[in-house]
N, C-alpha and C positions, 0 to 999 in steps of 0.2 A: 487479495492480490499482493504479491511482493514486488516492490518497485525499486529499480536500480538505475542510477545515472552513471554512464561510462564516459569519461572525458579524456581523449588522447588525440594527438595530431596525426596519428597513423590510422587510416581507414582499415588497413589490413589487420592491424592488431586489435582494433575495436571489434571486428567480425570474429576473430579468434577468441577474444575474451567473452563476447556474447555467447558464442557456441559452447564454451566450457560451462558458463553459468547456467544456461538453459538446459544443457544435458544433465548437470548435477541436480538441479531443482526438479526436472521432469521425473527423475528416478524417485523423488520423494513426494510426487504428486502435488507439487506446489506450483500454483499458477504465478508466472513471473512476467513482468514487463521490463525490458531493458531499453532505455533511451540513450542514444549515443550522440556525443557532441565533439566536434573537431577542434575546439579551443575553449579556454576558460571564459573568454568573452561571450561565446555562444551559450554556455551553460548559465552564466550569471545573468544573461538577458531574460531568463525565465522568472527572475524575481521571487515573489512569494510562492510561486508554484513549485519551487525547489523543496518545499516542506513536505511534498507528497512522497519523497524518496526515502526508503528505508536504509539505503546504503548509497554512497557516492564514491566511485573509484577514480582518482585523478592521476594522470601522468605527471611525474615530477617536472620533467624538462620539456615543456611544450613551446612552440613558436608563440610569440606574444607574451601574454601574462603567464607566469609559472604556476605550477600546481600549488606551491605553498602560498603564493599571493592569492590565487583563486580560493583556496581554503579559508584564508583570513576574511575575504569578502563574503563567502558563504556563511560563515559564523555570524557576521553582522546581521544577516537576514534570518538565519536558521541556527540559533545558538546550540541546539541539541542535535545537529546533524552528525551522522556517523560517517566518517571519511576514512578511506584507505588510500594509500599512495602506491602506484606502480612505477618502477624506474628501471633503467638499464644499469644503474650504478650500485655498488655495494656499500659505499661509504656515506650515503646521504641520511642514514637513519638518525645519527646524532643530532643533526639540525632538525630532522623531522619530528623528534619528540616534543619540540616546542609547539607543534600544531595539533596535539591531542588526537593523533590518528589511531584508529582501532587496529590497523595492521599495515605492514610495509612489505610489498611484494616485488621481488627482484625478477625482472622479465627474463634475463639470460640464463637463469639456472634451470636445471631439469626438474626442479621442485615447484615451479610456478603453478602448475595445475593443482597439485595437492595443497599448496599454501592458499590458493584462491578458494578451494573447497573448504578448508579449515576456517577461513575468514567468513564464508557464508554461514557455516554452522554456528560460529560464534554469534553472529548477528541474529540468527534465528532463535538461539537459546536465550539471548539477552534482550529480545525485542520488547521495548516498552509498550505501555498501553497506547494503542494506535489512535491517532487523531485524523480528522478530515477537515480540510479547509473548504468551506462553502462560499462561493462567490455569489452574493445576493445582489438584488437590484441596486441597493444604495450603500452596501458595505460588504465586509467579509466576516465570517464567523468560524472559529476553530472549535470543534466539538469532539468528544471521545466517540469513536465508532461504536463501542459496545453499549453506549447510552442511547443509541438509536433504537427505538422500539419498532417502528415501521415507517414506510414512506408511501404516500398516496399521490397519485397523479390526477390532475384535472386540466384537460386541454394541453396547453404548452407549458404548464407549471407543475412542479412537484412540491409537496410539503413534507417536511421531516418532523416526526413526532418523537420527542426526546424524553427520556426517563426523568422524572421529578421536575419537569418544566411544563406543567399543565397550562400555564397562561401564556407561554411563549413558544411559537412554532416558527420554523425557518422555511420560508417560501423562496423558491429558486426557479428561474426560467431554464428548463432542462427537460430531457425525456428520460423515462425510466431505464431504457437500455444503457444510456451513458452513466446514470447513477449506479447501476449494477456493476459496471466495470471498476468502480472505485471501492467496492466493498469486498470483504472476505467471503470465503465459500459458505459460511454459515448463514448468510443472507439468502433467502429464497424468493424468487418471483412466483407468487402464488396465484396471481390474477393479472389481467391486463392492466389494472390500476394500482396494484399493491406489491411492494417488496417488504418482507418481514424478517426481523432478526429472530432466527429460529431458536436461539438460546433462551428467549423469553416465551417460547411457545409451550403450552401445557397439554393440550389435547388436539388431535387432528381427526377430522371426519372427512367424508368424501366431498362435503360442500363447505365446511367451515373450519378455520383454524382459530383456536382460542389462545390468546396471548395474555401474559400477566402484565398489567400496567403498573400496579403497586400492590402492597400487601392487602389482600382481601378484595381487589378489583381486577377484573379481566375485561377483555374486549374481543369480539368475534370479527374475524376478517374472512371475507368470502374466498373460496378456493375454486378456481376454474376447473372444469371437468378435464380438459386436455393437459392440465399441469399437475394433476393429483399424483400420478405415479412418480414423477421426478421430485415433487415436494415430499412425498412419503419416504423416498430413499434418503434424502438429506435429513429429514426429521428422525428417522430411525437411527441413523449414524450418531446423531447428537444426543437423542433421548433414550435410545435402546428399547423403544416400544411405545406404549401409550397411544396406540392408534385404535380408533373405534369405527 
């Protein structure tokens, strides 16, 4: 899922901006979540949770804390944040370059929509290796999403099994439905108790999915009968076959 934070003190503009983003990404079959905030203070109150955003678009001139000041505080928490500024003014970009923004979007021009789409395309093409922030019972852990092999549910807890970390698993109080929302489309819910990174899958049968744990070692994950067809569709798109 592609996650974007929109911060502007105009609710009307936030709705317009969100509409443009969702329309563009829907055309590309990209699942997107846009969270909107009416002030820099409201966005900054999210703290470490801001790390989940692939892109943050800030209004330059908001009531209260400005977009530039908000950006500075975001970088303190999230140094690798990718931030774009939206503004009604044409002459703010000279100062804006000090804030390492990926794009500057002028609201009043007839090119705002195309400039916004170009910004989205730039982010999609340069998207770094995705990470996920797990809030554990006594700490937080940041891990690469692609290193997740599979997730197993047990009652009210789920356990993440991570590539090359055989002796350390991450246990979290959460349900699989919520965990699924945080993951890209190539993760499949194969069973009531399991979500699997299908990039690591090797063979799919009607009852079992085989995944590669490491060189020369595999593990079999059960596939529920009522989930097989959906899993098969995802598996086929990723692997191009290999179904038995």
